[in-house]
N, CA, C and O atoms as CSV, one atom per row, in Angstrom:
chain,resi,resn,atom,element,x,y,z
A,1,MET,N,N,18.201,129.335,97.666
A,1,MET,CA,C,18.928,127.885,97.157
A,1,MET,C,C,19.936,129.889,98.893
A,1,MET,O,O,20.024,129.534,100.068
A,2,TRP,N,N,20.267,130.974,98.644
A,2,TRP,CA,C,20.954,131.712,99.398
A,2,TRP,C,C,20.114,131.742,100.456
A,2,TRP,O,O,20.536,132.679,101.134
A,3,GLY,N,N,19.265,131.319,100.950
A,3,GLY,CA,C,18.279,131.423,102.705
A,3,GLY,C,C,18.857,130.208,103.243
A,3,GLY,O,O,18.537,129.810,104.363
A,4,LEU,N,N,19.636,129.635,102.557
A,4,LEU,CA,C,20.934,128.127,103.214
A,4,LEU,C,C,22.164,128.084,103.112
A,4,LEU,O,O,22.850,127.199,103.622
A,5,ILE,N,N,22.604,129.037,102.438
A,5,ILE,CA,C,23.973,129.692,102.589
A,5,ILE,C,C,24.230,130.265,103.968
A,5,ILE,O,O,24.954,130.076,104.945
A,6,GLU,N,N,23.083,131.209,103.463
A,6,GLU,CA,C,22.932,132.619,104.666
A,6,GLU,C,C,22.945,132.339,105.781
A,6,GLU,O,O,23.455,133.266,106.410
A,7,SER,N,N,22.406,130.855,106.946
A,7,SER,CA,C,21.101,130.591,107.572
A,7,SER,C,C,22.750,129.955,107.654
A,7,SER,O,O,22.935,130.118,108.860
A,8,LYS,N,N,23.470,129.613,107.364
A,8,LYS,CA,C,25.126,128.610,107.711
A,8,LYS,C,C,24.924,128.081,107.788
A,8,LYS,O,O,25.621,127.761,108.751
A,9,ILE,N,N,24.145,127.001,107.534
A,9,ILE,CA,C,24.494,125.440,106.998
A,9,ILE,C,C,25.818,125.510,106.317
A,9,ILE,O,O,26.631,126.420,106.159
A,10,LYS,N,N,25.779,124.446,106.020
A,10,LYS,CA,C,27.049,124.386,105.399
A,10,LYS,C,C,26.957,122.135,105.080
A,10,LYS,O,O,27.029,121.117,105.770
A,11,PHE,N,N,26.726,122.598,103.305
A,11,PHE,CA,C,26.937,121.427,102.673
A,11,PHE,C,C,28.584,120.916,102.955
A,11,PHE,O,O,29.595,121.574,102.711
A,12,ASP,N,N,28.502,119.516,103.554
A,12,ASP,CA,C,30.261,118.910,103.289
A,12,ASP,C,C,29.829,118.747,101.612
A,12,ASP,O,O,28.731,118.829,101.063
A,13,VAL,N,N,31.372,118.446,101.001
A,13,VAL,CA,C,31.972,117.567,99.880
A,13,VAL,C,C,30.961,117.232,98.851
A,13,VAL,O,O,30.542,117.790,97.837
A,14,PRO,N,N,30.665,115.892,99.602
A,14,PRO,CA,C,29.229,114.918,98.570
A,14,PRO,C,C,28.356,115.317,97.988
A,14,PRO,O,O,28.057,115.072,96.820
A,15,GLN,N,N,27.552,116.352,99.145
A,15,GLN,CA,C,26.068,116.770,99.041
A,15,GLN,C,C,26.539,118.348,97.696
A,15,GLN,O,O,25.817,118.489,96.709
A,16,ILE,N,N,27.659,119.237,97.911
A,16,ILE,CA,C,27.974,120.548,96.775
A,16,ILE,C,C,28.344,119.377,95.444
A,16,ILE,O,O,27.965,119.668,94.310
A,17,LYS,N,N,28.823,118.543,95.602
A,17,LYS,CA,C,28.699,117.398,94.594
A,17,LYS,C,C,27.505,117.099,93.396
A,17,LYS,O,O,27.388,117.143,92.172
A,18,CYS,N,N,26.922,116.857,94.284
A,18,CYS,CA,C,25.446,116.427,93.747
A,18,CYS,C,C,25.394,117.579,93.655
A,18,CYS,O,O,26.407,117.968,93.073
A,19,LEU,N,N,24.420,118.786,94.051
A,19,LEU,CA,C,23.863,119.843,93.621
A,19,LEU,C,C,24.127,120.717,92.407
A,19,LEU,O,O,23.400,121.316,91.615
A,20,MET,N,N,25.823,120.525,92.598
A,20,MET,CA,C,26.443,121.080,91.527
A,20,MET,C,C,26.093,120.054,89.601
A,20,MET,O,O,25.724,120.590,88.556
A,21,MET,N,N,26.366,118.737,89.810
A,21,MET,CA,C,26.154,117.874,89.347
A,21,MET,C,C,24.748,118.531,88.430
A,21,MET,O,O,24.589,118.893,87.264
A,22,GLN,N,N,23.690,118.439,89.904
A,22,GLN,CA,C,22.222,118.581,88.742
A,22,GLN,C,C,22.010,120.073,88.552
A,22,GLN,O,O,21.055,120.464,87.881
A,23,LEU,N,N,22.831,120.892,89.095
A,23,LEU,CA,C,22.822,121.948,87.924
A,23,LEU,C,C,23.843,122.068,86.613
A,23,LEU,O,O,23.568,122.746,85.623
A,24,LEU,N,N,24.622,121.576,86.714
A,24,LEU,CA,C,25.957,121.223,85.046
A,24,LEU,C,C,24.412,120.866,84.392
A,24,LEU,O,O,23.782,121.592,83.623
A,25,GLU,N,N,23.897,119.242,85.043
A,25,GLU,CA,C,22.753,119.292,83.552
A,25,GLU,C,C,21.944,119.499,83.770
A,25,GLU,O,O,21.182,118.533,83.733
A,26,GLY,N,N,21.429,120.583,84.106
A,26,GLY,CA,C,20.032,121.415,84.109
A,26,GLY,C,C,20.453,122.598,82.789
A,26,GLY,O,O,19.918,122.748,81.691
A,27,ILE,N,N,21.754,123.408,83.489
A,27,ILE,CA,C,22.741,124.269,82.086
A,27,ILE,C,C,22.560,123.079,81.074
A,27,ILE,O,O,21.668,123.121,80.227
A,28,LYS,N,N,23.522,121.897,81.192
A,28,LYS,CA,C,23.154,121.646,79.197
A,28,LYS,C,C,22.116,121.273,78.554
A,28,LYS,O,O,21.978,121.159,77.336
A,29,TYR,N,N,20.893,120.956,79.934
A,29,TYR,CA,C,19.839,120.798,79.344
A,29,TYR,C,C,19.566,121.564,78.528
A,29,TYR,O,O,19.545,121.249,77.338
A,30,LEU,N,N,19.213,123.085,79.077
A,30,LEU,CA,C,18.811,123.817,78.796
A,30,LEU,C,C,20.096,125.326,77.675
A,30,LEU,O,O,20.063,126.549,77.535
A,31,HIS,N,N,20.932,124.270,77.218
A,31,HIS,CA,C,21.666,124.781,75.977
A,31,HIS,C,C,21.939,123.787,75.577
A,31,HIS,O,O,23.167,123.723,75.513
A,32,ALA,N,N,21.376,122.709,75.170
A,32,ALA,CA,C,20.945,121.396,74.819
A,32,ALA,C,C,19.527,122.329,73.603
A,32,ALA,O,O,19.332,122.062,72.417
A,33,GLN,N,N,18.996,123.088,74.209
A,33,GLN,CA,C,17.176,123.591,73.003
A,33,GLN,C,C,18.272,124.868,73.208
A,33,GLN,O,O,17.654,125.838,73.649
A,34,HIS,N,N,19.470,125.111,73.053
A,34,HIS,CA,C,19.388,126.709,72.615
A,34,HIS,C,C,18.836,127.322,73.689
A,34,HIS,O,O,17.645,127.247,73.386
A,35,ILE,N,N,18.891,128.102,75.160
A,35,ILE,CA,C,18.287,128.646,75.645
A,35,ILE,C,C,19.139,129.019,76.787
A,35,ILE,O,O,19.935,128.234,77.302
A,36,ILE,N,N,18.949,130.263,77.182
A,36,ILE,CA,C,21.008,131.106,77.607
A,36,ILE,C,C,19.264,131.200,79.391
A,36,ILE,O,O,18.034,131.174,79.367
A,37,HIS,N,N,19.953,131.265,80.116
A,37,HIS,CA,C,19.274,131.554,81.599
A,37,HIS,C,C,19.116,132.842,81.490
A,37,HIS,O,O,18.108,133.543,81.392
A,38,ARG,N,N,20.539,133.133,81.525
A,38,ARG,CA,C,21.013,134.597,82.083
A,38,ARG,C,C,21.005,134.769,83.954
A,38,ARG,O,O,22.088,134.850,84.535
A,39,ASP,N,N,20.726,134.777,84.122
A,39,ASP,CA,C,20.529,134.338,85.820
A,39,ASP,C,C,20.409,133.272,86.114
A,39,ASP,O,O,19.247,132.867,86.110
A,40,ILE,N,N,21.417,132.357,86.484
A,40,ILE,CA,C,22.187,131.635,87.542
A,40,ILE,C,C,22.691,131.856,88.935
A,40,ILE,O,O,23.896,131.859,89.184
A,41,LYS,N,N,21.843,132.026,89.766
A,41,LYS,CA,C,22.419,132.051,91.229
A,41,LYS,C,C,21.431,131.399,92.391
A,41,LYS,O,O,20.421,130.770,92.074
A,42,GLY,N,N,21.717,131.556,93.395
A,42,GLY,CA,C,21.392,131.415,93.966
A,42,GLY,C,C,20.306,130.700,94.590
A,42,GLY,O,O,20.037,129.565,94.982
A,43,ALA,N,N,19.548,132.419,94.476
A,43,ALA,CA,C,18.014,132.600,94.260
A,43,ALA,C,C,16.961,132.342,93.315
A,43,ALA,O,O,15.774,132.571,93.547
A,44,ASN,N,N,17.424,131.850,92.224
A,44,ASN,CA,C,16.534,130.912,91.622
A,44,ASN,C,C,17.146,129.456,91.183
A,44,ASN,O,O,17.310,128.719,90.210
A,45,LEU,N,N,17.316,129.544,92.271
A,45,LEU,CA,C,17.509,127.981,92.089
A,45,LEU,C,C,16.989,126.585,92.992
A,45,LEU,O,O,18.185,126.297,93.023
A,46,LEU,N,N,16.373,125.538,93.697
A,46,LEU,CA,C,15.152,125.295,93.994
A,46,LEU,C,C,15.342,123.884,95.033
A,46,LEU,O,O,15.247,122.692,94.740
A,47,LEU,N,N,15.549,124.335,95.929
A,47,LEU,CA,C,16.094,123.118,96.580
A,47,LEU,C,C,14.785,121.793,97.507
A,47,LEU,O,O,13.891,122.334,98.157
A,48,ASN,N,N,14.799,120.785,97.487
A,48,ASN,CA,C,13.939,119.932,98.173
A,48,ASN,C,C,14.450,119.404,99.451
A,48,ASN,O,O,15.648,119.550,99.695
A,49,ASN,N,N,13.539,118.697,100.450
A,49,ASN,CA,C,14.186,118.196,100.814
A,49,ASN,C,C,14.419,116.651,100.928
A,49,ASN,O,O,14.683,115.896,101.865
A,50,LYS,N,N,14.238,116.514,99.750
A,50,LYS,CA,C,15.593,115.285,99.060
A,50,LYS,C,C,16.460,115.652,98.523
A,50,LYS,O,O,16.927,114.800,97.768
A,51,GLY,N,N,17.264,117.122,98.527
A,51,GLY,CA,C,18.378,116.807,97.824
A,51,GLY,C,C,17.968,117.508,96.313
A,51,GLY,O,O,18.680,118.457,95.987
A,52,LEU,N,N,16.887,117.119,95.374
A,52,LEU,CA,C,16.453,117.451,94.593
A,52,LEU,C,C,16.425,119.086,94.009
A,52,LEU,O,O,15.477,119.851,94.184
A,53,LEU,N,N,17.534,119.381,93.369
A,53,LEU,CA,C,17.881,120.960,92.368
A,53,LEU,C,C,16.715,121.059,91.182
A,53,LEU,O,O,16.186,120.158,90.531
A,54,LYS,N,N,16.519,122.489,91.151
A,54,LYS,CA,C,15.384,122.809,90.407
A,54,LYS,C,C,15.847,123.802,90.142
A,54,LYS,O,O,16.121,124.442,91.157
A,55,ILE,N,N,16.307,124.726,88.446
A,55,ILE,CA,C,16.228,125.598,88.149
A,55,ILE,C,C,15.222,126.513,88.067
A,55,ILE,O,O,14.336,125.914,87.458
A,56,ALA,N,N,14.730,127.908,88.389
A,56,ALA,CA,C,13.882,129.185,88.036
A,56,ALA,C,C,14.024,129.717,87.664
A,56,ALA,O,O,15.040,130.226,87.190
A,57,ASP,N,N,12.332,130.031,87.680
A,57,ASP,CA,C,12.960,131.989,87.290
A,57,ASP,C,C,13.075,131.920,85.311
A,57,ASP,O,O,13.306,130.799,84.857
A,58,PHE,N,N,13.028,132.254,85.018
A,58,PHE,CA,C,13.209,131.817,83.747
A,58,PHE,C,C,12.557,133.148,82.829
A,58,PHE,O,O,12.191,132.943,81.671
A,59,GLY,N,N,12.450,134.484,83.435
A,59,GLY,CA,C,12.324,135.868,83.473
A,59,GLY,C,C,13.715,136.701,82.222
A,59,GLY,O,O,13.424,137.441,81.283
A,60,LEU,N,N,14.849,136.365,82.536
A,60,LEU,CA,C,15.740,136.952,82.032
A,60,LEU,C,C,16.746,135.738,80.703
A,60,LEU,O,O,17.745,135.831,79.990
A,61,ALA,N,N,15.392,134.415,81.110
A,61,ALA,CA,C,16.175,133.461,79.554
A,61,ALA,C,C,15.647,134.172,78.061
A,61,ALA,O,O,14.756,134.969,77.769
A,62,ARG,N,N,16.965,133.247,77.103
A,62,ARG,CA,C,16.636,133.723,75.993
A,62,ARG,C,C,17.363,132.984,75.282
A,62,ARG,O,O,18.506,132.558,75.449
A,63,VAL,N,N,15.821,132.724,73.603
A,63,VAL,CA,C,16.667,131.698,72.579
A,63,VAL,C,C,18.161,132.396,72.425
A,63,VAL,O,O,18.452,133.573,72.639
A,64,TYR,N,N,19.060,131.262,71.966
A,64,TYR,CA,C,20.428,131.754,72.041
A,64,TYR,C,C,20.718,131.125,70.020
A,64,TYR,O,O,20.695,130.031,69.456
A,65,MET,N,N,21.033,133.012,69.447
A,65,MET,CA,C,21.194,132.935,68.690
A,65,MET,C,C,22.949,133.380,67.985
A,65,MET,O,O,23.062,134.593,68.162
A,66,PRO,N,N,24.067,132.905,67.393
A,66,PRO,CA,C,24.487,133.062,67.412
A,66,PRO,C,C,25.275,135.232,67.123
A,66,PRO,O,O,24.689,135.933,66.297
A,67,ASN,N,N,26.125,135.645,67.678
A,67,ASN,CA,C,25.954,137.447,67.095
A,67,ASN,C,C,24.849,138.361,66.947
A,67,ASN,O,O,24.473,139.347,66.314
A,68,LEU,N,N,24.443,137.369,68.040
A,68,LEU,CA,C,22.804,138.122,68.276
A,68,LEU,C,C,23.108,139.436,69.119
A,68,LEU,O,O,23.865,139.186,70.058
A,69,PRO,N,N,22.827,140.407,69.059
A,69,PRO,CA,C,23.200,141.530,69.913
A,69,PRO,C,C,22.022,140.985,71.350
A,69,PRO,O,O,20.899,140.498,71.479
A,70,ALA,N,N,23.682,141.665,72.591
A,70,ALA,CA,C,22.684,141.405,73.991
A,70,ALA,C,C,22.923,142.575,74.366
A,70,ALA,O,O,23.643,143.471,73.924
A,71,THR,N,N,21.670,142.400,75.966
A,71,THR,CA,C,21.561,143.457,76.723
A,71,THR,C,C,23.085,142.883,77.998
A,71,THR,O,O,23.532,141.775,78.295
A,72,PRO,N,N,23.300,143.736,78.255
A,72,PRO,CA,C,24.861,143.499,78.706
A,72,PRO,C,C,25.132,143.302,80.367
A,72,PRO,O,O,26.111,142.771,80.892
A,73,ARG,N,N,23.882,143.932,81.060
A,73,ARG,CA,C,23.274,143.916,82.547
A,73,ARG,C,C,22.463,142.952,82.618
A,73,ARG,O,O,21.900,143.321,83.649
A,74,VAL,N,N,21.861,141.847,82.302
A,74,VAL,CA,C,21.282,140.605,82.011
A,74,VAL,C,C,21.381,140.058,83.767
A,74,VAL,O,O,20.663,140.121,84.764
A,75,VAL,N,N,23.177,139.331,83.278
A,75,VAL,CA,C,22.393,138.403,84.809
A,75,VAL,C,C,23.364,139.390,86.578
A,75,VAL,O,O,24.138,140.326,86.777
A,76,THR,N,N,22.775,138.579,87.205
A,76,THR,CA,C,22.922,139.722,89.020
A,76,THR,C,C,24.710,139.592,89.063
A,76,THR,O,O,25.638,138.793,88.931
A,77,LEU,N,N,24.355,141.134,89.375
A,77,LEU,CA,C,25.733,141.507,89.376
A,77,LEU,C,C,26.732,141.012,90.024
A,77,LEU,O,O,27.844,141.251,89.554
A,78,TRP,N,N,26.640,140.125,91.370
A,78,TRP,CA,C,27.650,139.053,92.192
A,78,TRP,C,C,28.028,137.595,90.659
A,78,TRP,O,O,28.938,136.778,90.515
A,79,TYR,N,N,26.951,137.890,89.943
A,79,TYR,CA,C,27.155,136.123,89.122
A,79,TYR,C,C,28.063,136.502,87.567
A,79,TYR,O,O,28.638,135.761,86.770
A,80,ARG,N,N,27.803,138.486,87.619
A,80,ARG,CA,C,27.838,138.736,86.270
A,80,ARG,C,C,29.221,138.288,85.540
A,80,ARG,O,O,30.296,138.428,86.124
A,81,ALA,N,N,29.136,137.751,84.253
A,81,ALA,CA,C,30.896,137.230,83.776
A,81,ALA,C,C,32.038,138.518,83.111
A,81,ALA,O,O,31.677,139.673,82.884
A,82,PRO,N,N,33.389,138.006,82.893
A,82,PRO,CA,C,34.363,139.361,82.696
A,82,PRO,C,C,33.163,140.009,82.052
A,82,PRO,O,O,32.384,140.816,82.560
A,83,GLU,N,N,33.165,139.290,80.329
A,83,GLU,CA,C,32.648,139.614,79.666
A,83,GLU,C,C,31.645,141.201,79.332
A,83,GLU,O,O,31.897,142.188,78.642
A,84,LEU,N,N,30.659,140.889,80.049
A,84,LEU,CA,C,29.905,141.456,80.379
A,84,LEU,C,C,30.557,142.692,81.166
A,84,LEU,O,O,30.241,143.827,80.808
A,85,LEU,N,N,31.365,142.529,82.119
A,85,LEU,CA,C,30.972,143.525,83.183
A,85,LEU,C,C,32.345,144.889,81.517
A,85,LEU,O,O,32.362,146.120,81.494
A,86,LEU,N,N,33.034,144.073,80.682
A,86,LEU,CA,C,34.140,144.693,79.795
A,86,LEU,C,C,33.347,145.552,79.127
A,86,LEU,O,O,33.628,146.705,78.799
A,87,GLY,N,N,31.860,144.670,78.842
A,87,GLY,CA,C,31.027,146.010,78.084
A,87,GLY,C,C,30.999,145.030,76.193
A,87,GLY,O,O,30.965,145.504,75.057
A,88,MET,N,N,31.034,143.515,76.716
A,88,MET,CA,C,31.245,142.918,75.403
A,88,MET,C,C,29.374,142.802,74.965
A,88,MET,O,O,28.506,142.239,75.633
A,89,LYS,N,N,29.155,143.783,73.213
A,89,LYS,CA,C,27.854,143.778,72.740
A,89,LYS,C,C,27.305,142.392,72.670
A,89,LYS,O,O,26.202,142.200,73.180
A,90,THR,N,N,28.121,141.114,71.935
A,90,THR,CA,C,26.749,139.535,72.252
A,90,THR,C,C,28.132,138.955,73.299
A,90,THR,O,O,29.138,139.402,73.849
A,91,TYR,N,N,27.151,137.261,73.067
A,91,TYR,CA,C,27.294,136.847,74.412
A,91,TYR,C,C,26.828,135.471,73.726
A,91,TYR,O,O,26.125,135.408,72.718
A,92,ASN,N,N,27.341,134.379,74.445
A,92,ASN,CA,C,26.920,133.071,74.170
A,92,ASN,C,C,26.540,132.581,75.776
A,92,ASN,O,O,26.317,133.132,76.854
A,93,GLU,N,N,26.614,131.187,75.227
A,93,GLU,CA,C,26.129,129.870,76.573
A,93,GLU,C,C,27.316,130.291,78.334
A,93,GLU,O,O,27.152,130.283,79.554
A,94,THR,N,N,27.946,130.464,77.766
A,94,THR,CA,C,28.971,130.236,78.306
A,94,THR,C,C,29.239,131.057,79.571
A,94,THR,O,O,30.127,130.834,80.394
A,95,LEU,N,N,27.912,132.501,79.609
A,95,LEU,CA,C,27.236,133.228,80.442
A,95,LEU,C,C,27.045,132.896,81.987
A,95,LEU,O,O,27.523,133.466,82.967
A,96,ASP,N,N,25.835,131.326,81.860
A,96,ASP,CA,C,26.326,130.539,82.021
A,96,ASP,C,C,26.462,129.550,82.972
A,96,ASP,O,O,25.804,128.949,83.822
A,97,LEU,N,N,27.969,129.639,82.333
A,97,LEU,CA,C,28.803,128.446,83.070
A,97,LEU,C,C,29.787,129.059,84.514
A,97,LEU,O,O,30.285,128.567,85.526
A,98,TRP,N,N,29.662,130.768,83.700
A,98,TRP,CA,C,30.668,131.646,84.534
A,98,TRP,C,C,29.587,132.086,85.926
A,98,TRP,O,O,30.221,131.991,86.977
A,99,SER,N,N,28.366,132.462,86.108
A,99,SER,CA,C,27.325,131.965,86.838
A,99,SER,C,C,27.975,131.099,87.577
A,99,SER,O,O,28.805,131.380,88.441
A,100,ALA,N,N,27.432,129.483,87.091
A,100,ALA,CA,C,26.998,128.123,88.155
A,100,ALA,C,C,28.965,128.173,88.587
A,100,ALA,O,O,29.149,127.130,89.214
A,101,GLY,N,N,29.684,128.576,88.530
A,101,GLY,CA,C,31.010,128.520,88.958
A,101,GLY,C,C,31.267,129.478,90.223
A,101,GLY,O,O,32.139,129.482,91.092
A,102,CYS,N,N,30.300,130.178,90.001
A,102,CYS,CA,C,30.646,131.649,90.628
A,102,CYS,C,C,29.225,130.645,92.110
A,102,CYS,O,O,29.687,130.628,93.251
A,103,PHE,N,N,28.241,130.189,92.000
A,103,PHE,CA,C,27.545,130.027,92.814
A,103,PHE,C,C,27.887,128.612,94.002
A,103,PHE,O,O,27.405,128.313,95.094
A,104,PHE,N,N,29.046,127.945,93.048
A,104,PHE,CA,C,29.900,126.881,93.293
A,104,PHE,C,C,30.441,127.190,94.429
A,104,PHE,O,O,30.392,126.519,95.459
A,105,ALA,N,N,31.282,128.817,94.173
A,105,ALA,CA,C,32.317,129.398,94.978
A,105,ALA,C,C,31.362,129.320,96.272
A,105,ALA,O,O,31.622,128.749,97.331
A,106,GLU,N,N,30.100,130.085,95.907
A,106,GLU,CA,C,29.326,129.539,97.679
A,106,GLU,C,C,29.372,128.746,98.153
A,106,GLU,O,O,30.307,128.876,98.943
A,107,LEU,N,N,28.758,127.434,98.303
A,107,LEU,CA,C,28.507,126.610,98.437
A,107,LEU,C,C,29.676,126.038,99.315
A,107,LEU,O,O,29.437,125.360,100.315
A,108,LEU,N,N,31.631,126.499,98.682
A,108,LEU,CA,C,32.072,125.697,99.122
A,108,LEU,C,C,32.401,126.625,100.445
A,108,LEU,O,O,32.468,126.230,101.609
A,109,THR,N,N,32.566,127.813,100.008
A,109,THR,CA,C,32.978,129.202,101.114
A,109,THR,C,C,32.081,129.625,101.863
A,109,THR,O,O,32.373,130.381,102.790
A,110,GLY,N,N,30.668,129.194,101.607
A,110,GLY,CA,C,29.635,129.678,102.277
A,110,GLY,C,C,29.336,131.422,101.959
A,110,GLY,O,O,28.902,132.223,102.787
A,111,LYS,N,N,29.622,131.648,100.851
A,111,LYS,CA,C,29.702,133.666,101.205
A,111,LYS,C,C,29.960,133.997,99.340
A,111,LYS,O,O,30.672,133.508,98.462
A,112,PRO,N,N,29.221,134.787,99.397
A,112,PRO,CA,C,29.137,134.820,97.760
A,112,PRO,C,C,31.078,135.209,97.092
A,112,PRO,O,O,31.881,135.386,98.008
A,113,MET,N,N,31.397,135.264,96.281
A,113,MET,CA,C,32.392,135.184,95.540
A,113,MET,C,C,33.567,136.687,95.141
A,113,MET,O,O,34.690,137.148,95.346
A,114,PHE,N,N,32.249,136.918,94.438
A,114,PHE,CA,C,32.712,138.419,94.242
A,114,PHE,C,C,31.327,139.442,94.606
A,114,PHE,O,O,30.496,139.713,93.739
A,115,PRO,N,N,31.243,139.923,95.948
A,115,PRO,CA,C,30.247,140.882,96.319
A,115,PRO,C,C,30.269,142.315,96.532
A,115,PRO,O,O,30.248,143.177,97.410
A,116,GLY,N,N,30.348,142.030,94.612
A,116,GLY,CA,C,30.887,143.814,95.159
A,116,GLY,C,C,29.249,144.935,94.694
A,116,GLY,O,O,28.557,144.634,93.722
A,117,GLN,N,N,28.954,146.034,95.509
A,117,GLN,CA,C,28.029,146.838,94.806
A,117,GLN,C,C,27.577,147.171,93.745
A,117,GLN,O,O,26.385,147.194,93.437
A,118,ASN,N,N,28.910,147.593,92.792
A,118,ASN,CA,C,28.621,148.176,91.150
A,118,ASN,C,C,29.766,146.953,90.642
A,118,ASN,O,O,30.400,145.983,91.056
A,119,GLU,N,N,29.449,147.975,89.152
A,119,GLU,CA,C,30.474,147.108,88.741
A,119,GLU,C,C,31.932,147.150,88.851
A,119,GLU,O,O,32.741,146.246,88.639
A,120,ILE,N,N,32.080,148.069,89.133
A,120,ILE,CA,C,34.017,149.245,89.073
A,120,ILE,C,C,34.130,147.457,90.281
A,120,ILE,O,O,34.521,146.375,89.844
A,121,GLU,N,N,33.776,147.655,91.381
A,121,GLU,CA,C,34.201,146.988,92.177
A,121,GLU,C,C,34.260,145.026,91.918
A,121,GLU,O,O,34.728,144.301,92.796
């Protein structure tokens, strides 16, 4: 998906709404199964020529258990939630929602919302 944004193809508002609805429905399904993806970003979202979005790359996904100690550097830096940047030792499904919000901003603006090279930036 990042390739589409990088190539300067602009999505119109109805297309963005459709993509985000599909993404949020997919995240809702994962969370209902107690799975946290932990790496939602454009590169891990597949889009076919009919506009069907699929969530991919479950290499960092984990079964969610409350108060389970967590690895802080799981989400790609540009999509990492503030609580992880501040060193929180446990987390929950909201990580995926923050990442989805960052992706939403990318769809609207055509560029990353937080393109830092390190955690300080």
